[in-house]
C-alpha positions in Angstrom: 25.8 2.7 0.2 23.1 0.4 1.7 20.6 1.5 -0.9 23.1 0.6 -3.6 23.6 -2.9 -2.2 19.8 -3.4 -1.9 19.2 -2.1 -5.4 21.8 -4.5 -6.8 20.3 -7.4 -5.0 16.7 -6.7 -5.9 17.3 -5.9 -9.5 19.7 -8.8 -10.1 17.8 -11.6 -8.2 14.5 -10.1 -7.3 12.7 -9.3 -4.1 9.7 -11.1 -2.6 6.8 -8.7 -2.7 5.5 -9.7 0.7 8.9 -8.9 2.4 8.4 -6.2 5.1 11.9 -6.3 6.7 15.2 -5.9 4.8 18.2 -7.1 6.8 21.8 -6.1 5.9 24.5 -8.4 7.2 27.5 -6.6 8.7 30.2 -9.2 8.3 29.3 -10.6 4.9 27.9 -9.1 1.7 24.5 -10.5 2.2 20.9 -9.2 2.3 17.9 -10.9 3.7 14.3 -10.2 2.8 12.0 -11.3 5.6 8.3 -11.6 5.9 6.6 -11.1 9.2 2.8 -11.4 8.9 0.9 -9.1 11.2 3.9 -6.9 11.7 1.8 -4.0 13.0 -0.7 -5.9 15.1 1.4 -8.7 16.7 3.8 -7.5 19.3 6.3 -10.2 18.5 5.7 -11.3 14.9 6.8 -14.8 13.9 9.0 -15.1 10.8 7.0 -16.7 8.0 9.5 -16.7 5.1 13.0 -15.4 4.4 15.1 -15.0 1.3 18.9 -14.5 1.8 21.1 -13.3 -1.0 24.8 -13.6 -1.0 26.0 -10.6 -3.1 29.4 -12.0 -3.7 28.3 -15.4 -5.1 24.8 -14.3 -6.2 23.5 -17.4 -4.3 19.9 -17.3 -3.0 18.7 -19.3 0.0 15.0 -19.5 0.9 13.6 -20.4 4.2 9.9 -21.2 5.0 8.8 -21.1 8.6 5.1 -21.4 7.9 4.8 -24.9 9.2 7.3 -24.5 12.0 5.8 -24.7 15.4 8.7 -22.8 16.9 9.5 -19.9 14.5 12.0 -17.1 15.2 10.3 -14.0 16.6 10.9 -10.3 15.9 11.9 -8.2 19.0 12.6 -4.5 19.2 10.4 -3.6 16.2 11.1 0.1 16.8 14.6 -0.5 15.5 13.1 -1.7 12.2 11.2 1.5 11.4 11.8 5.2 11.4 10.5 7.6 14.1 7.9 8.8 11.6 6.3 5.3 11.3 2.7 5.5 12.7 3.3 2.8 15.4 6.8 3.8 16.3 6.0 5.0 19.8 4.0 1.9 20.6 6.9 -0.3 19.4 9.4 1.9 21.3 7.4 1.7 24.6 7.3 -2.1 24.4 11.0 -2.2 23.9 11.5 0.1 26.9 9.3 -2.2 29.0 11.2 -5.3 27.9 14.6 -3.6 28.5 13.6 -2.6 32.0 12.2 -6.1 32.7 15.4 -7.7 31.5 14.0 -9.7 28.7 16.4 -8.2 26.1 19.5 -9.0 28.2 20.1 -12.3 26.3 18.3 -12.4 22.9 19.3 -16.0 22.4 16.9 -17.0 25.2 13.9 -15.4 23.5 14.9 -15.9 19.9 12.0 -18.3 19.1 8.4 -18.8 20.2 9.1 -21.4 22.8 12.0 -19.5 24.4 9.9 -16.3 24.5 6.9 -18.2 26.1 9.2 -19.8 28.7 10.8 -16.4 29.6 7.3 -14.9 30.1 6.2 -17.8 32.2 9.3 -17.7 34.4 9.0 -14.0 34.9 5.3 -14.1 35.7 4.5 -11.9 32.7 2.2 -11.9 29.7 1.5 -9.7 26.7 -1.6 -7.6 26.2 -1.2 -6.1 22.8 2.0 -4.2 22.8 2.3 -4.1 26.6 4.0 -6.4 29.1 1.8 -7.0 32.2 1.9 -9.3 35.2 0.1 -12.6 35.0 -3.2 -12.4 37.0 -2.8 -15.9 38.4 0.9 -15.7 39.1 2.2 -16.7 42.5 2.6 -13.5 44.6 5.9 -14.7 46.1 7.3 -15.3 42.6 6.2 -11.9 41.4 7.9 -10.3 44.4 11.1 -12.2 43.6 11.0 -11.1 39.9 10.4 -7.5 40.9 13.3 -7.5 43.3 15.6 -8.9 40.6 14.4 -6.3 38.1 15.2 -3.5 40.6 
């Protein structure tokens, strides 16, 4: 059924060639085509452009985040790909680390770039590729507190 919706939308109104994520809305008959540059290489890719199609009204809405200094970020990339995807395990491991560390408890806090950076700073963490690690220069007492909360 989802393929039918997507096929109708893309054939009727088109699909951006650069789109690498297709989002199906649950509550409304809408489909979004999203473009996240560096999807494979950046652990939390920033949304570059989006095209949302209302299937009922056949209305198209474009969004461009290229010049935005606080774009939305993509979390839990393993849920966007199948288990056969070459980088699935790397994505899934990062999601497990973030779940264990509590960063995915409230996605509204880490929705955009600034929110994510603030979360990392408060929790004495940083990203190294697709891994969450402790900041080297973090206050040892703060690290101890964060670890106790995580337990």
